KOLMARZA-827208 format. One line per field, with one value per residue: x negated, y, z negated of N, C-alpha, C in turn; residue number from 1. Coordinates in steps of 0.05 Angstrom, whole numbers, plus 5000, padded with zeros to 4 digits. Layout:
% KOLMARZA-827208
npx <- [X	...]
npy <- [Y	...]
npz <- [Z	...]
capx <- [X	...]
capy <- [Y	...]
capz <- [Z	...]
cpx <- [X	...]
cpy <- [Y	...]
cpz <- [Z	...]
i <- [NUM	...]
% end
This chain:
% KOLMARZA-827208
npx <- [4957	5016	5029	5040	5050	5074	5038	5132	5192	5252	5296	5365	5401	5451	5457	5461	5432	5381	5374	5374	5326	5291	5289	5256	5233	5228	5168	5112	5042	4990	4923	4878	4822	4802	4769	4742	4729	4677	4657	4665	4689	4751	4795	4861	4923	4981	5049	5105	5174	5240	5275	5233	5170	5105	5046	4980	4921	4865	4814	4822	4859	4914	4983	5039	5108	5161	5229	5276	5330	5351	5338	5291	5228	5167	5111	5051	5003	4952	4909	4924	4967	5019	5078	5115	5181	5223	5276	5274	5294	5298	5245	5224	5249	5226	5172	5176	5195	5151	5111	5133	5130	5075	5057	5084	5130	5105	5116	5121	5095	5126	5098	5076	5069	5024	5001	4942	4912	4846	4816	4774	4750	4747	4727	4753	4748	4764	4807	4829	4822	4844	4826	4864	4879	4907	4942	4959	4994	4954	4907	4859	4878	4878	4850	4861	4853	4883	4921	4948	4948	4978	5042	5081	5136	5159	5129	5141	5196	5201	5172	5203	5250	5231	5215	5264	5284	5268	5288	5330	5307	5252	5242	5245	5200	5162	5164	5129	5091	5125	5135	5084	5079	5121	5101	5053	5068	5082	5035	5010	4992	4961	4895	4849	4844	4826	4831	4831	4854	4857	4805	4791	4745	4707	4668	4674	4712	4771	4782	4822	4825	4848	4841	4865	4925	4985	5041	5090	5129	5156	5162	5213	5192	5146	5159	5172	5149	5102	5130	5109	5090	5091	5142	5134	5149	5148	5120	5164	5148	5102	5078]
npy <- [6055	6088	6155	6207	6249	6281	6242	6287	6319	6306	6351	6355	6399	6444	6516	6541	6510	6517	6572	6572	6544	6581	6618	6642	6609	6612	6591	6549	6544	6501	6491	6438	6400	6335	6284	6220	6157	6147	6196	6224	6279	6308	6350	6372	6397	6425	6439	6467	6474	6489	6431	6403	6374	6379	6346	6354	6325	6346	6324	6270	6277	6269	6277	6284	6290	6302	6304	6313	6328	6318	6266	6245	6222	6239	6215	6236	6237	6274	6267	6232	6259	6242	6217	6184	6173	6160	6137	6167	6146	6092	6079	6086	6043	6000	6005	5997	5945	5919	5927	5899	5848	5841	5846	5809	5804	5843	5894	5962	5986	6020	6077	6120	6187	6240	6307	6345	6404	6427	6472	6487	6529	6554	6585	6569	6566	6619	6621	6629	6580	6528	6471	6412	6351	6287	6235	6165	6123	6134	6128	6160	6185	6223	6286	6354	6418	6476	6533	6599	6638	6639	6649	6615	6605	6609	6570	6523	6521	6507	6459	6428	6422	6389	6344	6326	6306	6254	6185	6150	6102	6111	6155	6130	6097	6136	6156	6162	6197	6241	6254	6271	6316	6348	6359	6384	6431	6466	6486	6507	6512	6458	6463	6434	6364	6306	6239	6186	6136	6113	6098	6063	6028	6028	6064	6116	6174	6197	6260	6317	6380	6446	6495	6540	6576	6597	6638	6641	6659	6607	6581	6543	6509	6489	6443	6403	6359	6381	6408	6387	6338	6266	6220	6158	6088	6043	5977	5925	5873	5874	5871]
npz <- [6938	6953	6948	6966	6984	6989	7233	7522	7500	7532	7548	7550	7541	7515	7527	7476	7439	7460	7452	7396	7386	7404	7366	7305	7246	7175	7145	7125	7133	7124	7119	7114	7089	7091	7057	7065	7032	7045	7050	7097	7131	7154	7190	7174	7192	7167	7182	7155	7152	7135	7144	7167	7184	7207	7223	7240	7267	7288	7302	7320	7357	7348	7328	7284	7278	7236	7232	7190	7186	7237	7241	7267	7291	7317	7349	7370	7421	7439	7473	7514	7529	7516	7481	7429	7410	7356	7313	7250	7202	7215	7225	7173	7147	7173	7159	7104	7103	7126	7088	7046	7067	7074	7023	6985	6931	6902	6859	6844	6784	6732	6706	6653	6665	6655	6648	6638	6619	6627	6617	6648	6700	6767	6829	6889	6958	6960	6926	6859	6812	6766	6729	6725	6696	6714	6684	6681	6642	6606	6635	6675	6736	6774	6795	6794	6821	6810	6833	6823	6860	6905	6937	6902	6897	6949	6976	6947	6957	7011	7012	6978	7007	7048	7019	7000	7046	7057	7059	7012	6994	7006	6973	6923	6926	6924	6874	6831	6851	6857	6804	6788	6821	6799	6748	6760	6786	6747	6731	6776	6846	6880	6901	6908	6908	6876	6884	6845	6846	6898	6909	6870	6832	6871	6867	6888	6908	6940	6972	6978	7004	7004	7051	7072	7063	7091	7095	7143	7202	7239	7304	7336	7375	7354	7328	7364	7417	7467	7528	7575	7564	7567	7553	7522	7513	7459	7462	7452	7442	7415	7351]
capx <- [4983	5027	5039	5046	5066	5072	5048	5149	5220	5268	5320	5390	5414	5466	5443	5461	5409	5357	5372	5366	5298	5275	5287	5235	5242	5209	5153	5086	5021	4969	4899	4865	4800	4805	4744	4748	4712	4649	4649	4670	4710	4768	4814	4889	4939	5009	5069	5130	5196	5266	5274	5215	5142	5087	5018	4961	4894	4851	4791	4829	4879	4940	5001	5064	5129	5184	5252	5294	5357	5358	5330	5273	5200	5151	5083	5040	4975	4944	4889	4938	4990	5043	5090	5135	5203	5239	5292	5258	5305	5291	5216	5220	5257	5206	5148	5183	5196	5124	5097	5144	5120	5047	5052	5109	5132	5092	5134	5106	5100	5132	5078	5080	5052	5019	4982	4927	4894	4819	4804	4753	4760	4728	4738	4750	4758	4776	4829	4822	4835	4839	4826	4884	4876	4932	4938	4981	4990	4928	4884	4855	4883	4876	4839	4872	4845	4908	4919	4972	4943	4996	5070	5090	5164	5164	5117	5157	5222	5198	5164	5226	5268	5219	5216	5292	5291	5262	5310	5332	5286	5226	5239	5239	5172	5144	5174	5106	5081	5144	5130	5059	5086	5137	5084	5032	5078	5083	5008	5002	4991	4935	4877	4831	4854	4809	4849	4815	4867	4852	4778	4785	4726	4688	4648	4678	4739	4781	4786	4837	4819	4862	4824	4881	4955	4997	5070	5094	5152	5148	5180	5223	5176	5125	5169	5178	5126	5100	5148	5095	5080	5108	5151	5129	5165	5131	5125	5177	5135	5078	5084]
capy <- [6064	6111	6174	6233	6260	6272	6253	6311	6313	6313	6365	6360	6414	6468	6541	6548	6497	6530	6597	6566	6537	6605	6634	6635	6600	6616	6566	6550	6530	6494	6478	6421	6383	6309	6268	6193	6145	6149	6225	6235	6299	6313	6372	6366	6421	6419	6460	6459	6493	6478	6402	6393	6373	6371	6341	6352	6317	6354	6307	6246	6285	6258	6293	6271	6309	6290	6321	6298	6335	6305	6238	6240	6220	6241	6207	6250	6233	6296	6258	6220	6276	6226	6216	6165	6184	6139	6147	6168	6127	6065	6076	6082	6016	5982	6007	5984	5916	5909	5927	5877	5823	5838	5844	5797	5802	5866	5915	5983	5988	6047	6086	6146	6207	6263	6326	6358	6426	6423	6498	6493	6546	6558	6598	6551	6577	6645	6618	6625	6555	6516	6442	6396	6322	6272	6208	6146	6105	6140	6125	6183	6176	6246	6312	6375	6446	6489	6563	6615	6660	6638	6652	6588	6603	6603	6544	6502	6520	6492	6431	6415	6414	6366	6321	6316	6294	6226	6168	6142	6081	6123	6171	6112	6088	6158	6168	6170	6222	6262	6261	6286	6342	6363	6368	6402	6457	6483	6498	6521	6496	6445	6471	6410	6340	6282	6217	6163	6110	6103	6087	6051	6006	6029	6084	6141	6184	6212	6288	6334	6408	6466	6517	6563	6574	6621	6640	6654	6650	6586	6577	6516	6492	6476	6417	6384	6355	6399	6400	6373	6312	6245	6202	6130	6071	6022	5949	5910	5847	5878	5875]
capz <- [6927	6968	6929	6976	7002	7014	7236	7522	7496	7556	7537	7565	7519	7522	7521	7448	7427	7470	7438	7369	7385	7411	7342	7287	7220	7154	7141	7112	7147	7105	7131	7094	7096	7077	7057	7058	7011	7055	7051	7123	7129	7177	7187	7176	7191	7162	7187	7141	7155	7131	7140	7187	7177	7228	7214	7263	7261	7313	7310	7335	7378	7341	7312	7276	7272	7223	7231	7172	7192	7262	7239	7289	7286	7341	7346	7394	7428	7457	7492	7537	7534	7514	7455	7423	7393	7344	7290	7226	7182	7224	7220	7144	7140	7184	7142	7078	7108	7131	7062	7031	7079	7069	6994	6973	6902	6889	6851	6830	6755	6723	6687	6641	6677	6638	6659	6617	6627	6616	6610	6668	6721	6789	6853	6912	6983	6955	6907	6831	6805	6740	6731	6711	6699	6714	6672	6683	6620	6593	6654	6693	6764	6793	6785	6811	6816	6819	6834	6824	6878	6928	6930	6896	6901	6977	6983	6934	6969	7036	7006	6966	7029	7062	7001	6999	7072	7058	7052	6984	6988	7006	6949	6901	6928	6918	6849	6814	6864	6851	6776	6788	6832	6780	6726	6770	6795	6723	6728	6800	6871	6882	6923	6912	6895	6876	6877	6836	6850	6924	6911	6844	6832	6894	6861	6901	6907	6964	6965	6995	6997	7020	7060	7078	7061	7104	7099	7169	7217	7258	7326	7338	7392	7338	7318	7386	7434	7490	7549	7597	7554	7577	7532	7527	7496	7448	7472	7431	7438	7398	7323]
cpx <- [4992	5039	5049	5058	5059	5078	5033	5179	5235	5294	5342	5408	5430	5451	5441	5437	5383	5353	5363	5337	5280	5271	5264	5247	5220	5194	5127	5066	4998	4947	4884	4840	4802	4779	4751	4727	4682	4639	4653	4693	4725	4788	4843	4904	4968	5026	5095	5150	5223	5264	5255	5186	5126	5059	5000	4933	4877	4829	4799	4852	4907	4957	5026	5084	5153	5206	5274	5324	5367	5351	5312	5244	5186	5122	5069	5011	4967	4925	4903	4962	5016	5054	5110	5156	5219	5257	5276	5268	5298	5262	5210	5227	5237	5181	5153	5183	5168	5108	5107	5134	5091	5040	5077	5108	5119	5112	5118	5115	5105	5112	5085	5059	5049	4998	4968	4909	4867	4806	4782	4765	4738	4742	4732	4763	4773	4799	4818	4837	4827	4843	4847	4880	4903	4926	4963	4976	4962	4904	4883	4859	4879	4865	4848	4862	4868	4905	4947	4969	4961	5025	5083	5120	5171	5153	5133	5184	5221	5191	5186	5245	5258	5221	5244	5300	5286	5286	5309	5310	5258	5221	5233	5210	5153	5151	5150	5094	5099	5140	5105	5065	5101	5120	5064	5043	5082	5056	4999	5002	4963	4919	4857	4842	4834	4827	4832	4828	4861	4824	4771	4766	4706	4667	4651	4706	4746	4788	4802	4833	4833	4843	4840	4911	4966	5027	5075	5120	5143	5170	5189	5206	5152	5133	5180	5152	5126	5117	5135	5083	5101	5116	5145	5144	5147	5140	5138	5164	5111	5087	5060]
cpy <- [6089	6130	6200	6231	6259	6280	6261	6304	6323	6325	6367	6374	6437	6493	6548	6536	6510	6556	6592	6560	6561	6622	6625	6627	6605	6590	6571	6534	6526	6480	6463	6408	6358	6294	6240	6182	6145	6178	6238	6254	6302	6335	6362	6392	6414	6444	6451	6481	6479	6448	6389	6394	6363	6368	6337	6344	6322	6335	6282	6252	6275	6278	6277	6293	6294	6311	6306	6304	6320	6276	6229	6239	6220	6233	6217	6244	6254	6288	6247	6237	6260	6227	6193	6178	6160	6152	6145	6148	6098	6059	6071	6054	5996	5982	5993	5954	5904	5907	5904	5850	5819	5835	5834	5796	5825	5888	5937	5985	6016	6055	6114	6166	6231	6281	6341	6380	6422	6449	6505	6509	6548	6572	6580	6563	6603	6645	6615	6600	6546	6486	6429	6367	6308	6244	6191	6125	6109	6138	6149	6174	6199	6270	6333	6402	6463	6519	6575	6639	6659	6642	6625	6584	6595	6576	6521	6499	6503	6463	6415	6405	6390	6341	6309	6302	6265	6209	6160	6122	6093	6140	6154	6103	6111	6171	6178	6196	6246	6272	6278	6314	6359	6374	6388	6430	6476	6498	6514	6502	6484	6453	6448	6387	6318	6259	6193	6136	6097	6090	6073	6027	6007	6051	6111	6150	6197	6240	6301	6363	6427	6489	6543	6557	6600	6618	6654	6644	6630	6583	6548	6498	6479	6447	6399	6381	6376	6389	6385	6347	6291	6227	6173	6113	6048	5994	5933	5883	5849	5885	5885]
cpz <- [6943	6948	6942	7004	7000	7007	7242	7520	7521	7546	7557	7546	7529	7515	7492	7434	7435	7456	7409	7367	7392	7386	7325	7260	7200	7149	7127	7129	7127	7120	7109	7106	7079	7080	7049	7038	7019	7057	7077	7122	7156	7170	7191	7173	7187	7169	7174	7145	7153	7126	7159	7176	7200	7216	7238	7252	7286	7321	7326	7355	7373	7325	7306	7269	7260	7221	7215	7178	7217	7263	7262	7279	7313	7334	7372	7397	7448	7478	7518	7545	7535	7485	7453	7405	7383	7322	7265	7205	7189	7219	7191	7136	7149	7168	7116	7081	7113	7105	7045	7041	7073	7040	6980	6943	6887	6884	6836	6801	6747	6701	6677	6652	6658	6651	6636	6628	6613	6607	6630	6690	6743	6812	6877	6937	6979	6935	6878	6822	6776	6743	6713	6717	6697	6703	6677	6662	6607	6610	6672	6722	6784	6779	6804	6802	6828	6817	6832	6842	6903	6918	6926	6901	6929	6985	6972	6948	6995	7031	6994	6987	7044	7045	7000	7025	7073	7049	7023	6977	6987	6981	6924	6902	6920	6891	6831	6825	6858	6822	6773	6799	6813	6758	6736	6776	6771	6719	6752	6824	6874	6907	6929	6896	6898	6866	6870	6842	6876	6926	6885	6847	6854	6890	6875	6899	6934	6955	6986	6986	7015	7026	7064	7075	7073	7106	7125	7182	7238	7279	7327	7355	7378	7331	7339	7403	7457	7513	7572	7588	7563	7554	7540	7506	7485	7459	7449	7424	7420	7370	7307]
i <- [1	2	3	4	5	6	7	8	9	10	11	12	13	14	15	16	17	18	19	20	21	22	23	24	25	26	27	28	29	30	31	32	33	34	35	36	37	38	39	40	41	42	43	44	45	46	47	48	49	50	51	52	53	54	55	56	57	58	59	60	61	62	63	64	65	66	67	68	69	70	71	72	73	74	75	76	77	78	79	80	81	82	83	84	85	86	87	88	89	90	91	92	93	94	95	96	97	98	99	100	101	102	103	104	105	106	107	108	109	110	111	112	113	114	115	116	117	118	119	120	121	122	123	124	125	126	127	128	129	130	131	132	133	134	135	136	137	138	139	140	141	142	143	144	145	146	147	148	149	150	151	152	153	154	155	156	157	158	159	160	161	162	163	164	165	166	167	168	169	170	171	172	173	174	175	176	177	178	179	180	181	182	183	184	185	186	187	188	189	190	191	192	193	194	195	196	197	198	199	200	201	202	203	204	205	206	207	208	209	210	211	212	213	214	215	216	217	218	219	220	221	222	223	224	225	226	227	228	229	230	231	232	233	234	235	236	237	238	239]
% end
């Protein structure tokens, strides 16, 4: 179930655009560790600013940049120093069409989402946290350890801009995740998430853990591929 949020440009640009990209923008950098169902951990770094989101996965040398305002998606491979650029809205439609083809007739069921504080507390990665359980139609689907040790107002402001950037169809698909986010933000920012839905019936859970959150000014170059990377074009014959 998809719930979250929720990843070289050849510039022929006028000087004004170059100057704009030289400026810094208020943003948030979040370092996470993600563990799969086998317990294998990998690092993920998120950069969020205005209507842009960059996701880096250092272990496999891949990065994704979403620019909602400019309707661009960059898929970057650091190992080959290449990237693919496509229209973000087109990519979303292709993903939706593929899911519909692979799972015909499957419609997400609208479930009642509820959050419940447990009273349990712990210090995780230097953050004071409290455990909140998320239920869907009475079934436990997620466990979140949330904190108020970060500037929630600034973090939420940037994340809200990014969330609004997705197309209408994508927002509908992520409606349940949106409801979870709305309820959680009343309690704090999630530092550790255990998602029981992704590993349902397999005896394990996927875990996302925040190691560091930093409010900082981000340069525009963060949200474009490196200038010495080569743009490649996907083979249209491959599906």
